[in-house]
C-alpha positions as CSV (number, residue, x, y, z in Angstrom):
1,M,0.7,16.8,7.2
2,D,3.6,18.6,6.5
3,L,6.1,16.6,4.0
4,P,9.5,16.9,3.1
5,P,10.5,18.5,-0.1
6,S,11.0,14.7,-1.8
7,V,7.2,13.8,-1.5
8,R,4.1,15.4,-3.4
9,Q,0.6,14.5,-2.8
10,T,-1.0,14.7,-6.0
11,L,-4.5,13.1,-7.7
12,G,-3.3,9.9,-9.5
13,R,-5.3,7.7,-12.3
14,G,-8.9,7.7,-11.5
15,G,-8.7,10.9,-8.7
16,L,-7.0,8.6,-6.0
17,P,-4.6,10.2,-3.6
18,R,-1.5,8.9,-4.2
19,F,2.6,10.1,-3.2
20,E,4.5,11.1,-5.6
21,I,8.4,10.2,-4.4
22,A,11.4,11.9,-6.0
23,T,14.8,11.9,-4.5
24,P,18.1,11.6,-5.9
25,L,18.3,7.7,-4.6
26,A,15.2,6.5,-6.2
27,Q,11.4,7.4,-7.7
28,A,8.1,6.1,-6.5
29,E,4.1,6.4,-6.5
30,V,2.0,4.9,-3.5
31,Y,-1.4,4.9,-4.0
32,L,-4.0,5.4,-0.6
33,Y,-6.2,3.1,-2.2
34,G,-4.7,-0.2,-1.3
35,G,-1.7,1.2,0.4
36,Q,-0.2,0.3,-2.8
37,V,3.0,0.8,-4.3
38,T,2.3,0.7,-8.2
39,H,5.5,2.5,-9.3
40,F,9.2,2.2,-8.1
41,Q,12.3,2.7,-9.9
42,P,16.0,3.3,-8.5
43,A,18.1,5.9,-9.7
44,G,19.6,5.1,-13.1
45,A,17.8,1.9,-13.5
46,Q,14.6,0.9,-15.4
47,P,11.3,0.9,-13.8
48,V,11.2,-2.3,-11.2
49,L,7.3,-3.0,-11.0
50,F,5.0,-3.8,-13.4
51,T,1.5,-2.2,-13.6
52,S,-1.1,-2.9,-15.8
53,R,-2.3,0.1,-18.5
54,H,-5.7,-2.1,-18.6
55,S,-5.9,-1.7,-14.6
56,F,-9.1,0.1,-12.9
57,Y,-8.6,3.0,-11.0
58,E,-11.9,3.1,-9.4
59,S,-13.1,2.6,-5.8
60,G,-14.4,-1.4,-5.3
61,R,-11.7,-2.3,-7.6
62,P,-8.0,-3.5,-7.5
63,I,-5.4,-1.8,-9.3
64,R,-3.7,-4.6,-11.0
65,G,0.0,-4.6,-10.6
66,G,2.7,-2.8,-8.6
67,V,2.7,-4.2,-4.8
68,P,-1.1,-5.6,-3.8
69,V,-2.0,-5.4,-0.2
70,I,-3.3,-8.6,0.7
71,F,-5.2,-9.0,3.8
72,P,-7.2,-10.6,6.0
73,W,-7.1,-13.5,3.7
74,F,-5.7,-14.7,0.5
75,G,-7.3,-16.1,-1.9
76,A,-11.2,-16.7,-1.8
77,K,-12.8,-16.1,1.6
78,K,-13.5,-19.4,3.0
79,D,-16.9,-18.8,4.7
80,D,-17.9,-16.6,2.3
81,P,-17.4,-17.1,-1.6
82,S,-19.1,-13.4,-2.0
83,A,-16.1,-11.4,0.1
84,P,-13.4,-9.7,-2.2
85,A,-10.8,-12.1,-3.3
86,H,-7.5,-11.2,-1.2
87,G,-9.9,-9.5,1.2
88,V,-10.3,-5.8,2.0
89,A,-7.0,-3.7,2.2
90,R,-7.0,-3.6,-1.5
91,L,-10.0,-2.2,-1.4
92,R,-10.2,0.5,1.0
93,L,-8.5,3.9,1.1
94,W,-5.6,4.2,3.4
95,E,-4.9,7.3,5.6
96,A,-1.1,8.1,6.1
97,E,0.1,7.8,8.9
98,S,3.6,9.6,8.9
99,V,5.7,10.6,5.8
100,R,9.7,11.4,6.6
101,E,13.0,12.3,4.9
102,L,15.8,10.0,6.5
103,V,19.2,11.6,7.1
104,D,19.9,9.3,4.9
105,G,18.0,10.9,1.7
106,R,15.4,7.5,2.4
107,V,11.8,8.2,2.3
108,E,9.7,6.2,4.7
109,L,6.2,6.4,4.3
110,V,3.6,4.5,7.0
111,L,0.4,3.9,6.1
112,R,-2.7,2.8,8.2
113,L,-5.7,0.7,7.7
114,Q,-8.2,-0.2,10.3
115,S,-11.4,-2.3,10.2
116,G,-14.9,-2.2,9.4
117,E,-17.4,-2.7,11.7
118,G,-18.7,-6.0,12.4
119,A,-15.1,-7.2,11.8
120,E,-12.5,-8.5,14.5
121,P,-10.8,-5.3,15.4
122,W,-7.3,-4.9,14.0
123,I,-4.8,-2.3,12.5
124,L,-2.8,-2.2,9.7
125,R,0.2,-0.4,9.0
126,H,2.0,-0.9,5.6
127,H,5.8,0.8,6.1
128,I,7.1,1.5,3.2
129,L,11.3,2.4,2.8
130,V,12.1,4.1,-0.5
131,G,15.9,3.9,-1.0
132,Q,18.1,2.5,-3.8
133,E,15.7,-0.2,-2.8
134,L,12.3,-0.5,-2.2
135,T,11.9,-2.1,1.4
136,L,8.2,-3.1,2.2
137,A,6.6,-4.3,6.2
138,L,3.3,-4.9,7.0
139,E,2.6,-4.5,11.0
140,I,-1.0,-6.1,12.2
141,V,-2.4,-5.4,15.6
142,N,-4.8,-7.3,16.8
143,N,-7.1,-4.7,19.1
144,G,-9.6,-7.7,20.1
145,S,-9.6,-9.8,23.4
146,G,-9.1,-13.1,21.6
147,D,-7.0,-14.6,19.0
148,F,-7.4,-13.0,15.5
149,R,-7.1,-15.4,12.3
150,C,-5.7,-13.6,9.1
151,E,-3.5,-14.1,6.3
152,E,-0.9,-12.0,4.3
153,A,1.0,-11.2,1.5
154,L,3.0,-8.1,-0.3
155,H,2.2,-9.5,-3.9
156,T,4.7,-7.7,-6.3
157,Y,4.6,-7.7,-9.9
158,F,7.9,-7.1,-11.3
């Protein structure tokens, strides 16, 4: 994937892949693990997000802080107490579907996560827009033939 000059793909803490964004408008850091924004700082301002220095950056453990993606359930899974709290989205490696710089200088990333085998068939897209403000949106696509019940949240740590 060709990246605009304002975006670099690097290995972050724990060797996890991330995007580093630096524009005249803001700086941001987005990990593909968990599809998670871990840093956002508008130009001329202090960082907006809190990420714990005690956070684990390793497979199977969530990154503590930033903006975790909670999906497809919030809290404990009602029918399976052994399932991970707050769902699987924050414990999986997402793929970058698109990365582009807009004409106004903002950077748009779209990250994609697909359900695993044995689960309801869904696709989750995390739309991340980095400018003087940080704008986030989740898009859920139900690829199944019936209804799909889910819970979702962008759990921001300021």
